[in-house]
C-alpha positions as CSV (number, residue, x, y, z in Angstrom):
1,M,-56.5,0.2,-51.0
2,K,-57.3,-2.9,-49.0
3,A,-54.2,-4.9,-50.3
4,P,-51.6,-2.5,-48.9
5,L,-53.4,-2.3,-45.5
6,T,-53.6,-6.1,-45.4
7,L,-50.0,-6.4,-46.4
8,A,-48.9,-4.0,-43.6
9,T,-51.0,-5.8,-41.0
10,G,-49.5,-9.1,-42.0
11,L,-46.0,-7.8,-41.8
12,L,-46.8,-6.3,-38.4
13,L,-48.1,-9.6,-37.1
14,L,-45.0,-11.4,-38.5
15,V,-42.6,-9.0,-36.8
16,S,-44.5,-9.1,-33.4
17,A,-44.6,-12.9,-33.6
18,A,-40.8,-13.0,-34.1
19,A,-40.3,-10.6,-31.2
20,H,-42.3,-12.9,-28.9
21,A,-40.9,-16.2,-30.1
22,E,-40.8,-19.1,-27.6
23,V,-37.6,-20.8,-26.6
24,Y,-37.5,-24.5,-25.7
25,R,-35.0,-26.4,-23.7
26,H,-34.4,-30.1,-24.2
27,V,-32.0,-32.5,-22.4
28,D,-31.2,-35.7,-24.3
29,A,-30.2,-39.1,-22.8
30,Q,-26.5,-38.2,-22.7
31,G,-27.3,-35.0,-20.8
32,N,-26.6,-32.6,-23.7
33,V,-28.7,-29.5,-23.5
34,T,-30.3,-28.1,-26.6
35,F,-32.2,-24.8,-27.1
36,S,-34.5,-24.2,-30.0
37,D,-37.3,-22.0,-31.1
38,E,-39.3,-25.1,-32.2
39,P,-41.0,-27.5,-29.7
40,M,-39.2,-30.9,-29.2
41,Q,-40.4,-34.2,-27.7
42,G,-39.6,-34.0,-24.0
43,G,-38.6,-30.3,-24.2
44,E,-39.9,-27.6,-22.0
45,E,-40.7,-24.0,-22.8
46,I,-38.5,-21.5,-20.9
47,Q,-39.0,-17.8,-20.2
48,V,-36.2,-15.6,-21.6
49,K,-35.6,-12.3,-19.9
50,P,-35.9,-9.2,-22.2
51,V,-32.7,-7.9,-23.6
52,T,-31.3,-4.8,-22.0
53,T,-30.5,-2.1,-24.4
54,V,-28.3,1.0,-23.9
55,T,-28.6,4.2,-25.8
56,L,-25.2,5.9,-26.1
57,P,-25.0,9.6,-25.9
58,K,-24.4,11.6,-29.1
59,P,-20.8,12.7,-29.7
60,E,-21.7,16.3,-29.1
61,A,-22.9,15.5,-25.6
62,V,-19.7,13.6,-24.8
63,M,-17.5,16.5,-26.0
64,Q,-19.6,18.9,-23.8
65,T,-19.0,16.6,-20.8
66,D,-15.2,16.6,-21.5
67,R,-15.3,20.4,-21.6
68,L,-17.1,20.4,-18.2
69,L,-14.6,18.0,-16.7
70,E,-11.7,20.2,-17.9
71,E,-13.4,23.3,-16.4
72,V,-13.9,21.5,-13.0
73,E,-10.2,20.4,-13.0
74,R,-9.2,24.0,-13.8
75,E,-11.4,25.3,-10.9
76,G,-10.0,22.7,-8.6
77,A,-6.5,23.6,-9.5
78,A,-7.2,27.2,-8.2
79,Y,-7.2,25.7,-4.7
80,E,-4.0,24.5,-3.0
81,S,-5.9,22.7,-0.3
82,V,-9.2,22.3,1.6
83,A,-9.3,20.6,5.0
84,L,-11.4,20.0,8.1
85,V,-9.7,21.9,11.0
86,Y,-12.2,20.6,13.6
87,P,-12.8,17.9,14.6
88,E,-9.3,16.6,14.2
89,N,-8.6,13.1,12.9
90,D,-9.1,10.4,15.5
91,Q,-10.5,12.9,18.0
92,A,-13.1,11.8,20.6
93,F,-15.3,14.3,22.4
94,H,-18.6,14.7,24.2
95,S,-21.7,16.4,22.8
96,G,-24.9,16.1,24.9
97,N,-27.2,17.0,22.1
98,G,-25.2,15.5,19.3
99,D,-24.4,18.8,17.6
100,V,-21.0,19.2,16.0
101,T,-19.6,22.4,14.4
102,F,-17.2,21.5,11.7
103,Q,-14.4,24.1,11.0
104,V,-13.1,24.3,7.4
105,R,-10.1,26.0,5.9
106,S,-9.0,26.4,2.3
107,T,-6.0,27.9,0.6
108,P,-6.8,30.3,-1.0
109,G,-10.3,31.2,0.4
110,L,-13.5,30.4,-1.4
111,R,-14.0,31.9,-4.9
112,R,-17.3,33.5,-5.8
113,G,-20.1,31.0,-6.4
114,H,-18.3,28.2,-4.5
115,R,-19.3,26.7,-1.1
116,Y,-17.9,24.3,1.4
117,E,-19.7,20.9,1.7
118,V,-19.4,18.6,4.7
119,T,-20.1,14.9,4.4
120,L,-20.8,12.6,7.3
121,D,-20.3,8.9,6.6
122,G,-20.4,9.5,2.9
123,Q,-23.6,11.6,2.8
124,P,-23.7,15.4,2.4
125,V,-25.0,17.0,5.6
126,G,-24.4,20.7,5.0
127,Q,-23.1,23.5,2.8
128,S,-22.0,27.0,3.6
129,T,-19.8,29.9,2.3
130,S,-18.7,30.4,5.9
131,S,-15.8,28.4,7.5
132,S,-18.1,26.7,10.0
133,I,-21.0,24.3,9.4
134,T,-23.0,22.9,12.3
135,V,-24.7,19.5,12.0
136,N,-27.4,18.7,14.5
137,N,-28.2,15.5,16.4
138,I,-25.4,13.2,15.2
139,D,-25.6,9.7,16.7
140,R,-23.0,8.5,19.2
141,G,-20.2,6.5,17.8
142,T,-17.3,6.7,15.3
143,H,-17.9,8.7,12.1
144,S,-16.0,9.7,9.0
145,A,-16.3,13.3,7.9
146,G,-15.2,14.8,4.6
147,V,-15.0,18.3,3.1
148,H,-15.4,19.4,-0.5
149,I,-15.5,22.7,-2.4
150,V,-18.5,22.7,-4.7
151,D,-19.4,25.1,-7.5
152,N,-22.8,26.8,-8.0
153,E,-24.1,23.6,-9.7
154,G,-23.1,21.4,-6.8
155,I,-20.1,19.8,-8.6
156,Q,-17.2,19.0,-6.4
157,V,-14.1,20.9,-7.6
158,K,-11.7,20.1,-4.7
159,S,-11.8,17.5,-1.9
160,G,-9.9,17.3,1.4
161,Q,-8.7,14.3,3.3
162,P,-11.5,12.7,5.4
163,V,-11.2,12.6,9.2
164,T,-12.5,10.1,11.7
165,F,-13.9,11.1,15.0
166,T,-15.8,9.6,17.9
167,L,-18.8,11.3,19.4
168,H,-19.8,10.5,23.0
169,R,-23.4,11.2,24.1
170,P,-25.1,10.5,27.4
171,S,-27.4,7.5,27.5
172,R,-30.2,6.6,29.9
173,L,-28.6,3.2,30.3
174,N,-25.4,4.5,31.9
């Protein structure tokens, strides 16, 4: 009984020692660099970063992802277009409190379970089933706004062209 336990312990120590082996770097008189797992005269021990491993998904999961992508493409094809109606591209306007009401239109209208999503400078800022979405307290300056139609899981099924607008707000400095 002791022999198998001793053998298993010895194998475990051998495997763990191999996993934590040291690496040595040596530069000879001609400037050639040599790496080894054995110490050398004039060599230095170096720290090797751990190896990054990636676990690939199972084929079944990949096939399910392909089906989901096909479904999203099919849902997106149901829409001819989606666009921001207001603000218009390159428009500049004043808003004292920084609130902007985005007006959205799609052809055809939204399907059941879908919502409009407005993004501001690449970040989602509001979703609604109505054609208007108000975003509060936007900073002064030039911004990029986008619109998407998203399904009930938040997956974008159709995207419109982004618009750029400039918001003017009062300042205490002027």
